[in-house]
Structures are given as C-alpha cells and as structure tokens.
N, C-alpha and C positions, 0 to 999 in steps of 0.2 A: 260785341253784342249790341244790336240796335233795338230801341224800344219802339212800340207801336204807337204812332201818332194818332191813328184812328183804329181802334180794335175791331170795329165792325167791318171796315174795309179789308183789314188784314185777314179776318176770318173768311170772308168771301173769296179772297185771293187764294187762301189755303185750300178751300173746297175745290176751286177750279184746278189747282195744281194736282190734287189727289186724283181727280178724274183722269189725268193723263199718265198715271203711274202704271207700270206693268205689275205682274203678280208678285214677283220677288221684292220689288220696291214697296209694295203695299204691306208685305209681311214685315219689312224692316220698320216702316213708319208706324205700323201697329204696335210693334215692340216698344218703340220710343214713347208713343202716346200712352200705352198701358203703364209704362214705368213712371211717366210724369204724374199719372193719376193715382198711382199706388200710395197707400198710407205711408207716412214717414214720421218718426219721432224726431223733434228738433227743439233744442233749447239754445238760447244765446245769452251772453253775459249782458246784464242790464248796464246801460250807459257805456257799452264798449265803443271805442273809437272806430273799430273795424266793422263789426257785424251790425251795422245800421239796418233798418227795415229793408230798404231797397237792395242793399248788398246781400243780406241773408236770403231774401227771396230769390234773387238771381242765382246765387251759389247753390241753393237747394235744387233749383230747376236744372242746373248744369250737372249736378250729381245724379239726378234722376235720369237725365238724357244719357249720361255715360253708362249707367247700369241697364239702360234699354238696349245698348249695343255691345256691352262687354260683361263677362262674368268676373272679371278681375277688378280690384279696387283701383281708384284713380292713381296713376303714376305721376312721376315728377313733372314731365313735360305737360301732361294733361292738367295737372294742378296749376302750373304756372299760367296756362291759357285761361283756365276757369277763374283763377284769382283776378287776372287782369280784366276779363270780361265782366265779372261781378263788380269790380271797382268802377268800370266805365258805366255800368248800369246804374250805379249809385251817383253818377254825375261827377266823378273825380277824373282828373287828367292823369293818364297813364303813359309812361315811357318804359317799354321793356328794354332790358339790356341787349346790346348788339352782340349776341353770341357769348362765347367764353372769354372774350377779351376784357370784359369788365370784371375785374377781380372782386370777389366777396359778395357781390349783389346781383340780383336778377331783375328787379323792377324798381321804378321810382314813381310814386304817386304824389299828386298835389291835391290836398284836401283842405278846404277852408283856408287856402293861402299857405298852408304848411307843406313843406317838401319832406317826404318820408322815403328813405332809401332802405329797401328790404331784400334780404336773402330768402328765397322760397325753397322749401324742401318738403319731401313727403316720404313716408315709409309705410310699408305693409308687411313688415317682418313678422314671422310667425310667433316670436317670443317677446312681443312688446311688453314693457313693464308699465304698470299704472303710475308708479311714483317717480319714474325716471324717464326723462325725454332724452333719447340717445340719437346722436348723429354720427354715423359710421365714417363719414368723410366731410368734415367741416371745410377743409381746404387742403390743397396739396402742400407738401413741405419738402421739396427737393433738397433743401439745405440740411435736413435731418441727418442724411448719410455723410455729409461733408463736415459737420461740426465736430471736430475732434477734441477741442479743449472744453472742459466743463463750463468755464465762464462764457465761452462763446455760445454754447448750447442754451444757457440761461438767457443771454442777451438776445438771441434769435427768437426765442419763445416770447419774451417780453415785447420785442419790436413787432412781431407778427400780430399779437392781440391788441396792441396799441393802434396799429394801422387798421385792423379790422373794425374797431369801434369808432375810429375817426371817419371811416368811409360809410359804414353801414349802421343804421339806427336800430334794426331789429332783425331777428330770424323768425319767420313764420313757417311752421311745420304742420303739415296735415298728417295725422296718425290714423291709420286704418286698422281697427281691431277686427279680425275675422272671428265672428261668433257663430254659434250653431244655427241661429235663425236669421243671419244676415251680416251686414257690415256696419260697424259703429265708427264713425269718423269723429275725430277730435282735432280742433284747430287751436294750436298753441303758439303763443308769442314768447320769445326769449329776448329780453332787452340786451343789447350789446354793452350797455353801461355796466353790466355784471362783470365784464372783463377788466375793469379797473383794478380788481384784486390781483391780477397777474403782474402788475407793476412791482409788487413787493416780493416776487418769487425769489427764493434763495437759490444759490448755486447748488447746494446739496439736494434740495427737492427737485430741481430741474433735471436731475439725472434719472428720475423715476420714469418707468414706462407709463404709469397712470399717476397724475399729479392732482391731489385734492385741494380744494379751496373752501374754507380756510384749512390750512395744513393740519391742524390739531383737532378738527371737529370730528365728533362721533359720526354725525351724518353731514357730509360736506354739502355746500350749496351747489357746487358743480365740480366736475372732474375733467381734466384734459388728458387725452391719450396721445402719446407720441409713438407712432408706429414706424420703426426704422426699416422694417422689411418692405413695406409698401410706400414709404415716404409720404405719409399722410397724417393729418391731425384729426383726432376724434374728439367728440364732446358729449358729456352727459350732464344734464341739468336736473336738479330735483324739482319736482312739479310745484313745490311751494314757492320757488323763485321765478316761476313762469306765470303767464296768464292764459287761462282757457277761455277763448272768445266764443266758442260755440261747439255744440255736439249735434250730430245728425245720425239717426239710425235708419238704415234702409233694409227692407225685407230681403229674403234670400234670393237665390239666382233667378234670373228671368226664365220664363218657360222656353223650351227648345223650339226651334222653328219646325 
C-alpha cells in the first residue's frame, strides 16, 4: 500500500481514471467506494503495539475494500496481504515469508528497531467461541504417526513447541464472527511465550488426544490437540491469555450488481 504524497493530485488522477472506465468497471468501483464510505464500528486497544492509528486506519480501509468486492469474510491469504499492507502504511519494514518454506511464521516486521516474527491466521468458522481462540492447524506433525514409544511422543511435542517459540514471537489471528447484521472481526494475539509450559509435559499427559495446560486446571490456559489421523497439531487458547488488539463491525452484504 502506498500513501498519497499529495492527496489533491491523487484525487484529480482518480477522477481522470474513472472517466476511462467502462460500465461494468464503474459498477465495481462504485461497490468499492460505497463500501469504503459505509458506517463501521471499530475499537482498538489503547496503547496497543499493533493497532496504532495509521495501522488501524489502513486495516479498516482494506476490510471495507474487501467487502466491496466479496460477500465472504477475509480469508487467510487476504488477511496476510492486508496485515502487511497496513504495517507498511504505518511505516514499518515488512518482509513476508517466502512461501511455505519458512516454518511457523508468515511475516517479519521491524517496528521502532524491534524485529517481530509473526504467524498470521484467520478463521470464519460458523461455530466460533467467544472465550476460546481455536486454531485447527497450528502446524503439521508428520512425526505423530511415527512416534511409537510414549516417551518419544512426549519428547517430540516438547521439542516442537520449543522450536515454535524460538522462531516465532506471536500468533496473530483474525476471527470473523458472522452475525445477522454483518461481520464482526476480532484481531487477537497469542504470545508464543505461553508455550514454555509445554517443557514440563509429562509422559502420561502426552498420550492424550487433547492436552490441557496446566494439566490440573478447571479452566486451562490453553490446550494442544494431537490429531493422529490428519498428522496435525491443533491449539485452543483461552481468551484471557490472549490480547484483543481491535474489533471491527461491518454492515451486511453489499448490494447486488
């Protein structure tokens, strides 16, 4: 995303470009402009490191543009692009991961000299829970089907989450709640420092399909799911252990063409 050095010049250039559009292109541009100008409820966390004014304004604009073109909530790839564009709009240096070869993370930003490595995820599942942030696939785990000894299974889980937190600083997940009058987005950060608790995992608890942390808590801080059938690792984090950086409520579906 590029900022306008001279808004007046950009506006004139935009008018000139619109004059050259055909009928269907005008319909599409009109949908986008209407979406951008539509009312939207939005709140951001005070003193959030992420949702600074420039970042939040750019992200809201990108959400509005998306809904000017689509009836569906922002997907994972669109969210990654919007996150990186908003970060650049805020003046941060952004380096997106080069495809799937970078394990555990999707983007690296440099903000005020600090390098922050992030995993970016999104979900628009129909049964989202307010109090639990669920990630159906945190990472692949091909080793799950190969770990035959109980101690080996424990060691693999501990090593995985140690590596995850060594590489990645946090998980940013955009949750899209489908409501009767529109879509409510919630931007949540899960710090990977949370995974330090996995270091003390017992061999016994490691055999469970769903492993709670702490093991004896009535309401765990987080839960790990080890899915042998799909060879993947799931994660559920209680909202009290996460940070809600912002929420945006956009009105219902755009008008049909």
